[in-house]
C-alpha positions in Angstrom: -37.2 3.4 -137.9 -40.0 2.1 -135.8 -43.1 0.4 -137.2 -45.5 2.1 -134.9 -45.7 -0.9 -132.6 -45.1 0.4 -129.1 -42.8 -1.6 -126.9 -42.7 0.6 -123.8 -40.4 3.1 -122.2 -37.9 0.5 -120.9 -37.3 -0.9 -124.3 -37.0 2.6 -125.7 -34.0 3.3 -123.4 -32.5 -0.1 -124.3 -32.9 0.6 -128.0 -31.4 4.1 -127.6 -28.4 2.6 -125.7 -27.9 0.1 -128.5 -28.1 2.7 -131.2 -25.6 5.0 -129.4 -23.0 2.2 -129.0 -23.6 0.9 -132.5 -22.9 4.4 -133.9 -19.7 4.7 -131.9 -18.6 1.3 -133.2 -19.1 2.3 -136.8 -17.5 5.7 -136.3 -14.4 3.8 -135.2 -14.6 1.2 -137.9 -11.0 0.4 -139.0 -9.5 2.7 -136.4 -7.2 0.1 -134.8 -5.6 -1.0 -138.1 -5.2 2.7 -139.1 -3.5 3.6 -135.8 -1.3 0.5 -136.1 -0.2 1.6 -139.6 0.0 5.3 -139.3 1.2 5.7 -135.7 3.0 2.5 -134.9 4.2 1.7 -138.5 3.0 -1.9 -138.1 3.4 -4.4 -141.0 0.7 -6.6 -142.6 1.2 -9.5 -140.1 0.7 -7.2 -137.1 -2.4 -5.6 -138.7 -3.9 -9.0 -139.4 -3.2 -10.1 -135.8 -5.3 -7.2 -134.5 -8.4 -8.7 -136.1 -7.7 -12.4 -136.0 -5.7 -13.0 -132.8 -7.5 -10.3 -130.9 -10.9 -11.8 -131.7 -9.8 -15.3 -131.1 -8.3 -14.6 -127.7 -11.2 -12.4 -126.8 -13.6 -15.3 -127.6 -11.5 -17.6 -125.4 -11.6 -15.2 -122.5 -15.4 -14.9 -122.9 -16.0 -18.7 -122.5 -16.2 -18.8 -118.7 -18.2 -15.6 -118.6 -21.4 -17.0 -120.1 -22.1 -19.6 -117.4 -21.1 -17.0 -114.7 -23.5 -14.3 -116.1 -26.3 -16.8 -116.5 -27.1 -16.8 -112.8 -26.8 -13.1 -112.2 -29.1 -10.2 -113.0 -28.4 -9.1 -116.6 -28.9 -5.3 -116.4 -25.8 -4.8 -114.0 -23.8 -7.0 -116.3 -24.7 -5.0 -119.4 -23.7 -1.8 -117.6 -20.5 -3.3 -116.4 -19.5 -4.5 -119.9 -20.2 -1.1 -121.3 -18.0 0.5 -118.6 -15.2 -2.1 -119.3 -15.2 -1.2 -123.0 -15.3 2.5 -122.1 -12.3 2.3 -119.8 -10.3 0.0 -122.1 -10.7 2.2 -125.2 -9.9 5.4 -123.3 -6.4 4.0 -122.5 -5.5 4.3 -126.3 -5.9 8.1 -126.6 -4.4 8.6 -123.2 -1.3 6.6 -124.2 -1.2 8.3 -127.6 -1.2 11.7 -125.9 1.7 10.7 -123.7 3.7 9.2 -126.6 3.5 5.8 -124.9 1.2 3.8 -127.2 2.4 0.4 -128.2 1.2 -2.4 -130.5 0.8 -4.7 -127.5 -1.6 -2.3 -125.9 -3.7 -2.2 -129.1 -3.8 -6.0 -129.1 -4.7 -6.2 -125.4 -7.5 -3.7 -125.8 -8.8 -5.5 -128.8 -9.0 -8.7 -126.7 -10.8 -7.0 -123.8 -13.3 -5.3 -126.1 -14.0 -8.6 -128.0 -14.6 -10.5 -124.7 -16.8 -7.7 -123.4 -18.7 -7.6 -126.7 -19.5 -11.3 -126.5 -20.6 -11.1 -122.9 -22.8 -8.1 -123.6 -24.5 -9.7 -126.5 -25.3 -12.8 -124.6 -26.6 -10.9 -121.5 -28.6 -8.5 -123.7 -30.5 -11.4 -125.3 -31.4 -12.8 -121.9 -32.4 -9.3 -120.7 -34.6 -8.6 -123.7 -36.5 -11.9 -123.1 -37.4 -10.7 -119.6 -38.3 -7.3 -120.8 -40.8 -8.1 -123.6 -43.5 -10.8 -124.3 -42.6 -13.4 -126.9 -44.9 -11.8 -129.5 -42.8 -8.6 -129.4 -39.4 -10.1 -129.8 -39.3 -10.0 -133.6 -40.3 -6.4 -133.6 -37.5 -5.6 -131.1 -34.9 -7.6 -133.0 -36.0 -5.9 -136.3 -35.5 -2.5 -134.8 -32.0 -3.5 -133.6 -31.2 -4.8 -137.0 -32.5 -1.6 -138.7 -30.4 0.5 -136.3 -27.3 -1.6 -137.1 -27.6 -0.9 -140.8 -28.4 2.8 -140.3 -25.3 3.3 -138.3 -23.3 1.3 -140.8 -24.4 3.8 -143.5 -23.6 7.0 -141.6 -20.8 5.9 -139.2 -17.7 5.2 -141.4 -18.0 8.4 -143.5 -18.4 10.5 -140.4 -15.5 8.6 -138.8 -13.3 9.2 -141.8 -14.0 12.9 -141.7 -13.3 13.0 -137.9 -10.0 11.3 -138.4 -9.0 13.7 -141.2 -9.9 16.7 -139.0 -8.9 15.5 -135.5 -6.3 12.8 -135.9 -6.1 9.0 -135.8 -7.5 8.4 -132.3 -10.5 10.7 -132.5 -13.0 8.0 -133.4 -11.6 5.8 -130.6 -12.6 8.5 -128.1 -16.1 8.7 -129.7 -16.5 4.9 -129.5 -15.4 5.0 -125.8 -17.9 7.8 -125.0 -20.7 5.9 -126.8 -20.2 3.0 -124.4 -20.5 5.3 -121.4 -23.7 6.8 -122.9 -25.0 3.3 -123.5 -24.4 2.3 -119.8 -26.3 5.4 -118.7 -29.2 4.5 -121.1 -29.4 0.9 -119.8 -29.3 2.2 -116.2 -32.3 4.5 -117.1 -34.4 1.5 -118.2 -35.2 1.0 -114.5 -37.9 -1.5 -113.4 -37.5 -4.8 -111.7 -35.6 -7.6 -113.4 -36.8 -11.1 -112.5 -34.2 -12.8 -110.2 -32.2 -15.4 -112.1 -32.5 -19.1 -111.2 -30.1 -20.1 -108.5 -27.2 -22.4 -109.2 -27.2 -25.9 -107.7 -23.6 -25.3 -106.7 -22.0 -22.0 -105.7 -18.8 -22.6 -107.7 -18.3 -22.7 -111.4 -17.2 -26.1 -112.5 -15.1 -26.9 -115.6 -18.0 -28.8 -117.1 -20.3 -25.8 -116.9 -18.2 -24.0 -119.6 -19.7 -26.3 -122.2 -23.3 -26.0 -121.1 -24.2 -23.6 -124.0 -22.8 -25.9 -126.7 -24.5 -28.9 -125.1 -27.9 -27.3 -125.3 -27.4 -26.1 -128.9 -26.1 -29.5 -130.1 -29.0 -31.3 -128.4 -31.7 -29.2 -130.1 -32.7 -30.5 -133.5 -33.5 -27.0 -134.8 -30.8 -24.9 -133.2 -28.0 -27.3 -134.2 -28.2 -26.8 -137.9 -28.9 -23.1 -137.6 -25.8 -22.8 -135.3 -23.5 -24.4 -137.9 -25.2 -22.4 -140.7 -24.7 -19.0 -139.2 -21.2 -19.7 -137.9 -20.0 -20.9 -141.3 -21.9 -18.3 -143.3 -20.5 -15.4 -141.2 -17.0 -16.8 -141.2 -16.9 -17.2 -145.0 -18.3 -13.8 -145.8 -15.9 -12.1 -143.4 -12.9 -14.1 -144.5 -13.3 -12.7 -148.1 -13.4 -9.1 -147.0 -9.6 -8.5 -146.6 -9.0 -10.1 -150.0 -11.6 -7.8 -151.6 -9.6 -4.9 -150.2 -6.4 -6.3 -151.7 -8.2 -6.9 -155.1 -10.0 -3.6 -155.3 -7.4 -1.2 -153.8 -4.4 -3.1 -155.3 -4.8 -4.9 -158.6 -7.9 -3.1 -159.8 -6.8 0.4 -158.8 -9.9 1.6 -157.1 -9.6 4.7 -154.8 -10.2 4.3 -151.1 -13.4 6.4 -151.3 -14.7 4.1 -154.0 -13.9 1.0 -151.9 -15.7 2.5 -148.9 -18.7 3.5 -151.1 -19.0 0.0 -152.5 -19.6 -1.5 -149.1 -21.3 1.4 -147.2 -24.0 2.4 -149.7 -25.5 -1.1 -150.1 -26.2 -1.1 -146.3 -29.5 0.6 -147.2 -30.5 -2.9 -148.2 -30.2 -4.1 -144.6 -32.4 -1.2 -143.4 -35.1 -2.2 -145.9 -34.8 -5.9 -145.2 -35.1 -5.4 -141.5 -38.4 -3.5 -142.0 -39.8 -6.4 -144.0 -38.9 -9.1 -141.6 -42.1 -8.9 -139.5 -44.5 -8.6 -142.4 -42.9 -11.6 -144.1 -43.1 -13.7 -141.0 -46.7 -12.8 -140.5 -47.6 -13.8 -144.0 -45.4 -16.8 -144.7 -44.3 -18.1 -141.3 -41.0 -18.0 -139.4 -39.5 -21.2 -140.6 -40.4 -20.6 -144.2 -38.7 -17.2 -144.1 -35.6 -18.6 -142.5 -35.2 -21.3 -145.2 -36.0 -19.1 -148.2 -34.1 -16.0 -147.2 -31.3 -18.1 -145.7 -30.9 -19.8 -149.1 -31.1 -16.5 -151.1 -28.4 -14.8 -149.0 -25.9 -17.6 -149.9 -26.2 -16.9 -153.7 -24.6 -13.5 -153.9 -21.0 -13.6 -152.7 -19.7 -15.8 -155.6 -20.3 -12.8 -157.9 -17.5 -10.9 -156.2 -15.0 -13.1 -157.9 -15.9 -11.4 -161.2 -15.2 -7.9 -160.0 -13.4 -5.9 -162.7 -11.9 -2.4 -163.0 -13.8 0.8 -163.6 -17.4 1.8 -163.1 -18.9 -1.5 -164.0 -16.7 -3.3 -161.5 -17.8 -0.9 -158.8 -21.4 -1.3 -159.7 -21.1 -5.1 -159.7 -19.7 -5.0 -156.1 -22.4 -2.7 -155.0 -25.1 -4.8 -156.6 -23.8 -8.0 -155.0 -23.5 -6.4 -151.6 -27.0 -4.8 -151.8 -28.5 -8.2 -152.5 -26.5 -9.9 -149.8 -27.1 -7.3 -147.2 -30.9 -7.1 -148.0 -31.2 -10.8 -147.4 -29.2 -10.5 -144.1 -31.4 -7.7 -143.0 -34.4 -9.9 -143.3 -32.8 -13.1 -142.0 -30.9 -11.8 -138.9 -33.9 -10.6 -136.8 -35.9 -13.6 -137.7 -33.2 -16.0 -136.7 -32.4 -14.1 -133.5 -36.0 -14.3 -132.5 -36.3 -17.9 -133.4 -33.2 -18.7 -131.3 -34.6 -16.8 -128.3 -38.0 -18.5 -128.5 -36.4 -21.9 -128.5 -34.2 -21.3 -125.6 -35.5 -21.2 -122.0 -34.8 -18.1 -120.0 -32.4 -19.8 -117.6 -30.2 -21.0 -120.6 -30.2 -17.9 -122.8 -26.9 -16.4 -121.7 -25.0 -19.6 -122.0 -26.5 -20.4 -125.3 -25.9 -17.0 -126.8 -22.4 -16.8 -125.4 -21.4 -20.2 -126.9 -22.9 -19.0 -130.2 -21.0 -15.8 -130.2 -17.7 -17.4 -129.1 -18.0 -19.9 -131.9 -18.8 -17.2 -134.5 -15.9 -15.1 -133.4 -13.4 -18.0 -133.3 -14.5 -19.5 -136.6 -14.3 -16.1 -138.3 -10.8 -15.5 -137.0 -9.7 -18.9 -138.1 -11.2 -18.7 -141.6 -9.9 -15.2 -142.1 -6.4 -16.5 -141.4 -6.8 -19.5 -143.7 -8.2 -17.3 -146.5 -5.3 -15.0 -146.1 -3.0 -17.9 -146.8 -5.2 -19.1 -149.7 -5.1 -15.6 -151.2 -1.4 -15.7 -151.2 -1.2 -19.1 -152.8 -4.1 -18.9 -155.3 -4.5 -15.1 -155.7 -7.3 -13.0 -154.1 -9.8 -13.5 -156.9 -9.6 -17.3 -156.8 -9.8 -17.3 -153.0 -12.8 -15.0 -153.0 -14.5 -17.3 -155.6 -13.8 -20.3 -153.4 -15.5 -18.7 -150.4 -18.5 -17.9 -152.6 -18.8 -21.5 -153.9 -18.6 -22.8 -150.3 -21.3 -20.4 -149.3 -23.6 -22.0 -151.8 -23.6 -25.1 -149.6 -24.6 -23.3 -146.3 -28.4 -23.5 -147.0 -28.1 -27.3 -146.5 -27.6 -26.5 -142.8 -30.8 -24.6 -142.3 -33.6 -26.2 -140.2 -36.0 -27.8 -142.7 -38.6 -29.3 -140.4 -40.9 -27.9 -137.7 -39.7 -28.7 -134.2 -41.7 -28.4 -131.0 -39.9 -26.1 -128.6 -38.1 -28.0 -125.7 -39.7 -25.8 -123.1 -43.2 -24.4 -122.4 -43.9 -20.9 -123.7 -43.6 -18.3 -121.0 -46.5 -16.0 -120.1 -46.6 -12.6 -121.7 -45.2 -9.7 -119.7 -47.0 -6.3 -119.5 -45.2 -3.2 -120.9 -44.1 -0.7 -118.3 
C-alpha cells in the first residue's frame, strides 16, 4: 500500500498499529446491534440508541479530554486509550459467558469506546505532527486512508464468517485484541517525543473546554472546512439506516447483497487515497480540496432512485464507488491541510473539537432522518439528504489563506 516514500521505522510501527486496530474495528462492524438483537432481543429503538445515544454521550464525555491531553505527551495517551478500549470491549464476552450481559452494559461500553476513539484520534494527529516533517504528512495520511479502505473491504466479510462459526461475540473479542496489539505497536515506536508546552495554570478551567472550537471558528480557512466536513459526514451517515430499510425491506435484497453493495465499492477509497499525493503535487492542495470536495457531494442523491433486482444493486454500487473514490482523495488532503494550519500546541484541542462535533452532528441527524423516514418514507428521506449534500461545496475554503503560525522546521527520520 506504500508509495515507496520511506517515512522511517517509528512511523512504520504507528502505521502497523493503526492498521491492526482498523482491521479489528471492521471485523466487529455491526457487532453491537447484532448482539442486541440476537442475544438481548432488543427492539428498533434500543438498537438505534446504541449508535446515536452512545456516540452522542461519548462525544460529550470526550469534550474535557482534548484540553487535558493537549499539555501531556501524546504517546502515553495513545497507549492508554487503546488499553481503555481493550478493557471495555472485553467486558462484553466476559458477561456473555457468565450469562450476565445487559443492554445497559452494551450502551455504557459504546459510550466509553466512542470517547476513547475521539481522544485517540485527536492525540494521534498531534503525535504524527511531531513524528514527521510537514512535507511527509500527506504521504502518511494517504497511507492511513488506504489502510482504512483496505480493512473496510476485508473486515466485514471475515467478521460475518467468524460470527457464523464462533458466535455473536467473536468479533468483539477480535476487536479488543486489536487494540491491545495497537498499544504494543505504539509502544514500540520508541524515540523521544518533544515535551508539550506547559499550561499557564495547573487546573483545567471551564473556558478551556471551548479552546478547540474558538481556534477553528477564528481561522478563515478551517471554519468553512469544519462546517463542510461535519455536515457532509452527518448527512451521508444519516441516510445509511434508511438504505438498509429500503434495500432489505421494501426492495427485497438479501443481506449478502446489501453487504456487497457497500463493501465492494470500498476499492474506490483505496484507489483514491493512492492518487491524493500525485494530484496535490500537480494541481495544488486547495484546488484538489475544492474540486474533489464538490465532486463527492454529487453522488448520494442517486441512491433515491434505487430499484429492485440487479440494476438496483448495480446503481447502489456505482454511486458508492464514485462517492468513496472522491472521499479517498479528499480525506488525506483535508487531514493534512488541517494539521498544517494548526500549531502543534493546539492540534489536540482542535482535532478533539472537530471529532466531537462530527460525532454529535452525525448522531443528531441520524435520529432526525429516522423520524423523516417514518413520516416521508425512506426513499424520500434519502433523496432529501442527497439534495442537501449538493449544497455542502458552498462551505469549502475558496481562497488562499496564509497560515496563522510560522512553519515548523523539518524533523529528521529515525
